[in-house]
C-alpha positions as CSV (number, residue, x, y, z in Angstrom):
1,M,-87.8,-49.1,44.9
2,F,-86.5,-50.1,41.4
3,G,-85.7,-46.3,40.9
4,R,-89.7,-45.2,42.0
5,R,-90.5,-42.4,44.1
6,K,-92.1,-43.3,47.3
7,H,-95.5,-41.8,47.7
8,H,-94.6,-39.6,50.6
9,E,-91.6,-38.3,48.7
10,P,-92.5,-35.0,47.4
11,A,-91.5,-34.1,43.8
12,A,-88.6,-31.9,43.7
13,A,-89.4,-28.0,43.5
14,P,-88.5,-26.3,40.4
15,Q,-84.9,-24.5,40.6
16,W,-85.3,-21.4,38.7
17,E,-82.7,-19.6,37.0
18,H,-82.3,-16.4,35.7
19,V,-81.2,-16.4,32.1
20,T,-81.0,-13.4,29.2
21,G,-82.0,-14.8,25.9
22,N,-83.4,-13.4,22.3
23,I,-86.5,-14.1,20.9
24,L,-85.9,-15.8,17.3
25,D,-89.7,-16.3,16.4
26,L,-93.5,-15.9,17.1
27,Q,-96.2,-17.7,16.1
28,L,-100.0,-17.6,16.6
29,L,-101.7,-20.5,18.0
30,P,-105.4,-21.3,17.5
31,K,-107.7,-19.3,19.4
32,L,-108.6,-20.6,22.8
33,T,-112.6,-21.9,22.5
34,G,-115.3,-22.0,25.0
35,P,-117.6,-19.8,27.2
36,G,-115.6,-16.7,27.9
37,M,-112.8,-17.1,25.7
38,D,-113.5,-15.2,22.6
39,H,-112.4,-11.8,24.1
40,W,-108.8,-13.2,24.8
41,P,-106.4,-12.8,22.4
42,S,-104.8,-15.9,20.5
43,P,-101.9,-17.9,22.5
44,K,-98.3,-17.2,21.3
45,R,-95.2,-19.9,20.8
46,Y,-91.8,-18.2,21.3
47,T,-88.8,-20.2,20.1
48,V,-85.7,-18.2,21.9
49,L,-82.5,-18.6,22.3
50,L,-81.1,-18.8,25.8
51,H,-77.5,-17.7,26.9
52,P,-77.2,-19.4,30.3
53,E,-74.1,-18.2,32.0
54,G,-71.2,-20.5,31.5
55,R,-72.8,-22.7,29.2
56,E,-73.4,-23.2,25.1
57,P,-76.5,-20.8,24.3
58,Y,-79.5,-23.1,23.2
59,Q,-83.2,-23.0,21.9
60,A,-86.1,-23.5,23.6
61,T,-89.8,-23.4,23.2
62,I,-92.2,-21.5,25.3
63,D,-96.3,-21.5,24.4
64,V,-97.8,-18.1,26.2
65,H,-101.5,-18.3,26.9
66,P,-102.8,-14.6,27.6
67,I,-105.0,-16.4,30.5
68,D,-101.8,-16.9,32.1
69,H,-100.7,-13.3,32.3
70,P,-104.4,-11.3,31.8
71,D,-102.8,-7.8,32.7
72,D,-99.1,-7.8,32.3
73,F,-97.4,-9.4,29.6
74,Y,-95.8,-7.7,27.3
75,F,-95.7,-9.5,23.7
76,S,-92.1,-9.1,22.5
77,Q,-91.4,-9.0,18.7
78,P,-88.6,-11.4,17.0
79,G,-85.6,-10.0,17.9
80,A,-85.8,-8.8,21.6
81,V,-83.6,-9.1,24.1
82,T,-85.1,-10.1,27.6
83,G,-85.3,-12.4,30.4
84,F,-86.3,-15.7,31.5
85,L,-86.2,-18.2,34.0
86,V,-85.0,-22.1,33.3
87,D,-85.0,-25.0,35.2
88,P,-81.8,-27.3,34.5
89,A,-83.5,-30.1,35.9
90,S,-86.7,-30.2,33.9
91,G,-85.6,-28.2,31.0
92,Q,-89.0,-26.0,31.9
93,V,-88.8,-22.6,30.2
94,Q,-91.0,-19.5,30.8
95,F,-90.2,-15.7,30.9
96,D,-89.0,-13.8,34.0
97,M,-92.3,-11.7,34.6
98,G,-90.1,-9.9,37.3
99,D,-88.1,-8.5,34.5
100,R,-89.5,-5.5,33.4
101,R,-88.8,-5.9,29.6
102,N,-91.7,-8.4,29.8
103,S,-94.4,-6.2,31.6
104,T,-97.2,-4.3,29.7
105,K,-97.1,-2.1,33.0
106,A,-93.6,-1.3,33.2
107,H,-93.8,-0.3,29.3
108,Q,-96.9,1.7,29.9
109,T,-94.9,3.4,32.8
110,D,-92.0,3.9,30.6
111,L,-94.2,5.5,27.7
112,S,-96.5,7.9,30.4
113,L,-93.0,9.2,31.3
114,L,-91.8,9.6,28.2
115,E,-94.9,11.4,26.9
116,D,-94.6,13.4,30.0
117,Q,-91.1,14.7,29.2
118,V,-92.1,15.0,25.3
119,L,-95.3,17.0,26.2
120,S,-93.1,19.3,28.7
121,G,-90.2,20.0,26.1
122,V,-87.6,18.7,28.3
123,A,-84.5,17.5,26.0
124,A,-83.4,13.9,26.0
125,P,-80.2,13.7,28.1
126,R,-76.9,14.6,26.2
127,G,-75.5,11.5,24.4
128,E,-78.5,9.7,24.5
129,A,-81.0,8.9,21.4
130,V,-84.1,10.9,20.9
131,T,-87.1,8.6,20.8
132,G,-90.7,9.0,20.4
133,P,-92.8,9.2,17.3
134,P,-92.5,8.2,14.9
135,W,-92.5,4.8,15.5
136,V,-91.8,2.1,13.5
137,V,-95.0,-0.5,14.6
138,P,-95.5,-4.3,13.5
139,A,-98.1,-4.8,10.2
140,E,-100.0,-6.9,12.9
141,C,-100.8,-6.6,16.4
142,P,-98.5,-9.6,18.5
143,S,-101.2,-10.0,20.8
144,C,-104.5,-10.5,19.1
145,G,-103.2,-10.9,15.3
146,A,-105.3,-7.9,14.2
147,P,-104.1,-5.7,11.3
148,V,-102.6,-2.4,12.6
149,D,-103.1,0.9,10.6
150,Q,-99.2,1.6,10.8
151,A,-99.4,5.2,9.7
152,S,-101.5,6.4,12.1
153,A,-100.2,4.2,15.1
154,A,-96.5,5.0,14.2
155,M,-97.4,8.9,15.0
156,E,-99.1,8.0,18.3
157,V,-97.0,8.7,21.6
158,A,-98.3,5.2,23.1
159,P,-99.2,3.3,20.1
160,V,-102.2,0.6,20.9
161,C,-103.6,-1.7,18.8
162,S,-107.4,-0.7,17.9
163,F,-108.6,-4.1,18.3
164,C,-107.6,-5.3,21.7
165,E,-106.1,-2.0,22.9
166,R,-103.2,-3.6,23.7
167,P,-99.5,-1.8,23.6
168,L,-97.8,-2.1,20.6
169,P,-94.1,-3.1,20.4
170,V,-92.3,0.1,18.9
171,E,-88.6,1.0,18.0
172,P,-87.9,4.5,17.3
173,R,-87.5,5.3,13.7
174,A,-84.2,6.7,12.9
175,R,-83.2,10.1,12.5
176,F,-80.3,12.3,11.1
C-alpha cells in the first residue's frame, strides 16, 4: 500500500537494450586499495554519448573496475565507437561485453590474424586500408596509467604496456 512493493514482490529485472555510442572522455579513478589489490590497474570513469534507436542521443557515465572484468575488457580511448547495454527503466548503462569491440580477447585474435597475414606476406584485400606498424599509440596506458614508450610500441606488431602487459589501443598511421 501507499505505492510500496510488498515483501513477496520481486524487483523488476533489467530490460537491457543494445545501443551504440561514442566514448567522449576517460578518467583514471583512485587505485583500489586493500589486500591483493596492488596488482590491479586503476578503475576508469568513461563519459559516453549513447545513440538509442528512435530517441535523442544522451550522455552517461560508466565506472569500470578492472576487477569486474579481469581478463576480457578492452579499454577503448575517447573517440571510439562501441556497444553498450542500457536499461531504460533504471537508466543503468554498461559496456556490452558481447560486443567484440569491448573484448581484449577479440582484439588479440584480430591482431594475431593480422600478424599472421603480415608475416606470411598476404596482401591486404583490394580497396582496404593497409594496417599494422607503425601505429599511433597513447602516451599513457589506459589500463594502468603507466607512461608508454611510444617510439618502440608504435613499431610492435601487437603493442602491449610494458608495465601491466595489457594490449594498447592502436590506430593505423596514415600512409600515402
